[in-house]
C-alpha positions as CSV (number, residue, x, y, z in Angstrom):
1,M,45.6,191.5,234.4
2,T,48.7,190.9,236.4
3,N,51.7,193.2,236.2
4,V,53.7,190.6,234.3
5,E,50.8,190.3,231.7
6,L,50.6,194.1,231.5
7,E,54.4,194.4,230.9
8,T,54.3,191.6,228.3
9,S,51.4,193.3,226.4
10,T,53.2,196.6,226.5
11,R,56.4,195.2,225.0
12,K,54.6,193.4,222.2
13,N,52.5,196.5,221.2
14,P,54.5,199.5,219.7
15,D,51.4,201.7,220.1
16,I,51.7,201.5,223.9
17,S,54.2,203.8,225.6
18,T,56.7,202.2,227.9
19,V,57.4,205.6,229.6
20,T,56.5,206.0,233.2
21,T,56.3,209.1,235.4
22,P,59.4,209.5,237.6
23,A,59.1,209.3,241.4
24,L,60.5,212.8,241.7
25,L,59.7,215.2,239.0
26,D,59.8,219.0,238.4
27,R,57.4,219.7,235.5
28,F,55.4,222.4,233.8
29,E,51.6,221.9,233.8
30,S,48.9,223.7,231.9
31,K,45.2,222.9,232.2
32,Y,42.3,223.6,229.9
33,T,38.6,223.0,230.3
34,I,37.4,221.9,226.8
35,P,34.0,220.6,225.4
36,I,33.9,216.9,225.3
37,Q,33.5,217.1,221.6
38,L,37.1,218.4,221.3
39,V,38.7,215.3,222.8
40,D,38.7,213.2,219.6
41,P,40.0,215.9,217.3
42,I,42.8,216.7,219.8
43,V,43.6,212.9,220.1
44,R,44.0,212.7,216.3
45,F,46.3,215.8,216.4
46,I,48.7,214.4,219.0
47,Q,48.8,210.8,217.7
48,P,51.7,211.4,215.3
49,Y,53.7,212.5,218.4
50,C,52.4,210.3,221.2
51,S,51.3,206.8,222.3
52,Y,48.7,205.8,224.8
53,D,50.0,205.1,228.3
54,K,49.7,201.4,229.1
55,Y,46.5,201.7,231.1
56,S,44.6,203.6,228.4
57,A,45.9,201.3,225.7
58,L,44.5,198.2,227.5
59,S,41.2,199.8,228.2
60,P,38.4,199.1,225.7
61,D,37.3,202.8,225.6
62,K,40.9,204.2,226.3
63,Y,39.8,205.6,229.7
64,Y,40.7,204.2,233.2
65,K,39.5,205.3,236.6
66,I,41.7,207.2,239.1
67,N,40.8,207.6,242.8
68,S,42.6,210.4,244.7
69,L,42.1,210.8,248.5
70,Y,43.0,214.4,249.3
71,F,44.3,215.5,252.7
72,D,43.9,218.9,254.5
73,T,44.4,220.4,257.9
74,P,41.6,220.9,260.5
75,D,41.3,224.6,259.4
76,Y,41.7,223.7,255.7
77,L,45.1,225.4,255.3
78,F,45.8,223.7,251.9
79,L,42.5,224.8,250.5
80,R,42.8,228.3,251.7
81,K,46.3,228.7,250.1
82,R,44.9,227.3,246.9
83,M,41.9,229.7,246.8
84,L,44.2,232.7,247.7
85,K,46.6,231.6,244.9
86,V,49.5,231.6,247.3
87,E,52.6,231.1,245.1
88,K,54.2,228.4,247.3
89,R,51.6,225.8,248.1
90,F,51.1,222.0,248.0
91,N,48.6,219.3,248.3
92,M,48.7,215.7,249.5
93,R,46.9,212.7,248.2
94,I,46.8,208.9,248.2
95,R,46.1,207.5,244.7
96,C,44.9,204.2,243.4
97,Y,43.3,202.9,240.2
98,G,40.0,201.2,239.2
99,D,36.8,200.3,241.0
100,N,38.5,197.5,242.9
101,P,42.0,199.0,243.5
102,K,44.9,196.7,244.0
103,Y,48.3,197.5,245.6
104,P,50.5,199.4,245.3
105,Y,48.8,202.6,246.2
106,F,50.7,205.9,245.6
107,F,51.4,208.6,248.2
108,E,51.9,211.9,246.4
109,I,52.8,215.4,247.3
110,K,52.5,218.1,244.7
111,Q,54.3,221.4,245.4
112,R,53.5,224.4,243.2
113,L,55.6,227.5,242.5
114,G,54.0,229.4,239.7
115,D,53.7,227.2,236.7
116,I,56.2,224.7,238.0
117,V,55.1,221.7,239.9
118,R,57.4,219.3,242.0
119,K,55.8,215.9,242.5
120,T,57.1,213.2,244.8
121,R,55.5,209.8,244.5
122,A,56.0,206.7,246.7
123,K,54.7,203.2,246.1
124,V,53.0,201.7,249.2
125,D,52.3,197.9,249.3
126,D,51.4,197.6,253.0
127,P,47.6,197.2,253.5
128,E,48.0,198.3,257.1
129,Y,49.6,201.6,256.3
130,A,46.8,203.7,258.0
131,R,48.0,202.8,261.4
132,Y,51.2,204.9,260.9
133,F,49.1,208.1,260.6
134,F,48.3,207.8,264.3
135,A,50.5,208.3,267.4
136,T,51.7,204.7,267.9
137,K,55.0,203.1,268.8
138,D,55.0,201.5,265.4
139,Q,58.0,202.6,263.3
140,L,57.8,202.8,259.5
141,P,59.7,199.8,258.2
142,P,62.6,200.6,255.8
143,L,62.0,199.8,252.2
144,E,64.4,198.2,249.8
145,D,64.2,201.1,247.4
146,K,65.7,204.0,249.5
147,K,64.3,206.7,247.3
148,N,60.8,205.2,247.6
149,S,61.3,204.9,251.4
150,K,62.3,208.6,251.5
151,H,59.2,209.8,249.6
152,R,56.9,207.6,251.7
153,D,58.4,208.9,255.0
154,L,58.1,212.5,253.7
155,F,54.4,212.0,253.2
156,F,53.9,210.7,256.8
157,Q,56.1,213.5,258.2
158,T,54.2,216.2,256.3
159,A,50.9,214.7,257.6
160,F,52.2,214.8,261.2
161,R,53.6,218.3,260.8
162,Y,50.4,219.8,259.6
163,N,48.0,217.5,261.4
164,A,46.6,216.7,257.9
165,H,44.0,214.0,257.4
166,P,41.7,212.8,254.6
167,V,38.8,215.2,253.6
168,V,37.6,214.3,250.1
169,L,37.8,211.3,247.8
170,V,37.8,212.3,244.1
171,Q,37.3,209.9,241.2
172,Y,37.5,210.5,237.5
173,R,38.2,208.7,234.2
174,R,41.4,209.4,232.3
175,Q,42.7,209.0,228.8
176,A,46.4,209.5,228.8
177,F,49.4,209.7,226.4
178,F,53.2,210.0,226.6
179,S,55.3,211.6,223.9
180,N,57.3,209.3,221.6
181,Y,60.0,211.9,221.0
182,D,60.5,213.9,224.2
183,E,62.2,212.6,227.3
184,Y,59.0,213.5,229.3
185,A,55.8,215.0,227.9
186,R,52.3,213.9,228.8
187,V,48.8,214.7,227.6
188,T,45.7,213.6,229.7
189,F,42.0,214.0,229.4
190,D,39.9,213.7,232.5
191,I,36.1,213.2,232.5
192,N,33.2,212.0,234.8
193,L,34.5,213.8,237.9
194,R,32.9,212.6,241.1
195,Y,33.5,213.0,244.8
196,K,32.5,212.2,248.3
197,A,33.5,213.6,251.8
198,Q,35.7,211.0,253.5
199,N,37.9,210.8,256.6
200,D,38.9,207.1,256.2
201,Y,42.5,206.6,255.0
202,Y,41.8,204.2,252.2
203,P,40.8,205.6,248.8
204,L,38.2,202.9,248.1
205,P,35.2,204.2,246.0
206,V,31.7,203.0,246.6
207,D,29.8,203.6,243.4
208,G,26.5,204.6,245.0
209,D,28.2,207.1,247.3
210,M,30.0,209.1,244.7
211,I,28.4,212.4,243.7
212,P,28.8,213.8,240.1
213,C,30.6,217.1,240.1
214,D,28.3,219.9,238.9
215,V,31.2,221.8,237.3
216,A,31.3,219.0,234.7
217,L,28.5,220.9,233.0
218,G,29.0,224.3,231.6
219,N,26.5,227.2,231.2
220,D,25.4,225.7,227.9
221,N,24.7,222.3,229.6
222,C,27.6,220.9,227.6
223,S,29.8,218.2,229.1
224,Y,33.5,219.1,229.5
225,A,36.8,217.4,229.9
226,I,39.9,218.6,231.7
227,L,42.9,218.6,229.3
228,E,46.4,218.8,230.9
229,L,49.7,219.3,229.2
230,K,52.7,218.3,231.2
231,C,56.4,218.4,230.3
232,Y,59.8,219.1,231.8
233,T,60.4,222.7,232.8
234,S,63.4,223.0,230.6
235,F,61.6,222.5,227.3
236,V,58.0,222.7,226.0
237,P,57.7,220.5,222.9
238,L,56.8,222.5,219.7
239,W,53.9,220.1,219.0
240,M,52.3,221.2,222.3
241,V,52.7,224.8,221.3
242,D,51.0,224.0,217.9
243,L,48.2,222.1,219.7
244,V,47.4,225.1,221.9
245,R,47.4,227.4,218.8
246,T,45.5,225.1,216.5
247,F,42.6,224.7,218.9
248,N,42.8,228.2,220.4
249,L,43.0,226.7,223.9
250,Q,42.6,229.1,226.9
251,R,44.2,228.1,230.3
252,T,41.7,227.6,233.1
253,G,43.8,226.4,236.1
254,F,41.1,223.9,237.1
255,S,41.6,222.3,240.5
256,K,39.9,218.9,241.2
257,F,40.8,219.3,244.9
258,S,39.2,222.7,245.5
259,T,36.3,222.1,243.1
260,C,35.2,218.9,244.8
261,L,35.6,220.4,248.3
262,R,33.3,223.1,247.2
263,G,30.8,220.4,246.5
264,V,31.4,218.9,249.9
265,F,30.8,222.2,251.7
266,S,27.7,223.1,249.7
267,R,26.1,219.7,249.7
268,Y,27.0,218.3,253.1
269,S,26.3,221.5,255.0
270,S,22.9,221.9,253.5
271,D,22.1,218.3,254.4
272,G,23.2,219.0,258.0
273,L,26.0,216.5,257.6
274,F,28.9,218.9,257.6
275,N,30.1,221.4,260.2
276,R,28.3,224.7,259.3
277,K,30.9,226.7,261.1
278,K,33.7,225.3,259.0
279,S,31.6,225.7,255.9
280,S,31.1,229.4,256.6
281,M,34.9,229.9,256.6
282,F,34.8,229.7,252.8
283,E,31.8,231.9,252.0
284,D,34.2,234.5,250.4
285,F,35.7,231.9,248.2
286,F,32.5,230.1,247.4
287,P,29.7,232.7,247.1
288,E,26.1,231.7,246.6
289,E,25.3,231.2,242.9
């Protein structure tokens, strides 16, 4: 489906939200690990307040695939800050959608300060963008959208400053909603978390290479979903508060980035495919089960 067709379908269907996530956003985020059986009851609870985002609405089962290529430094500074729960921290990722992603891709930086997350997001249409991550004479071409250009340049500048490079490709399926009544409020359910170690700059999943994440199963061998509630920092909608109380939700602070890197360290080092010295750096964070 082309962008024009997608926009036309969205306008014609009142059950599809026309809200989009801003390119620069300060928001409150709260995460919960819930049994997969709770997804449908929670969806029924929020439907009076929310509509599917356009990608979920047009998917037969309401889920769509997200591919996130996470960056880190040679000594895994971003991961170490995450595991030490450093108050001021950030991560970097390149994101695209589907098994055969089409442009634009999205360059994102998420900075965290306590419960508040600042997210910058840039659209990138250039299929040759990887060359700009290396020391060349090529200059980043200016974009017509100055804000988009600023956010894109910030991503490259941050990668240069920290010598950051791709380390893990994460894929999952998402069902997502926007509020019909709040300026910005969002509910997402993520399932089927998979990953692979990767140093290439393009977040292109190869189905046979993706490894299911073991954390997707709890101690009771039950499949789980990651529920996220997101809204502006200035106001948490009352229906979100009621949702948490009604289902007695307990925050978990689940990180796809660190969870999947744990899988990289344990699996790839045991296979002799990963640097054991680097893997040993995280034994205090990732003790043997």
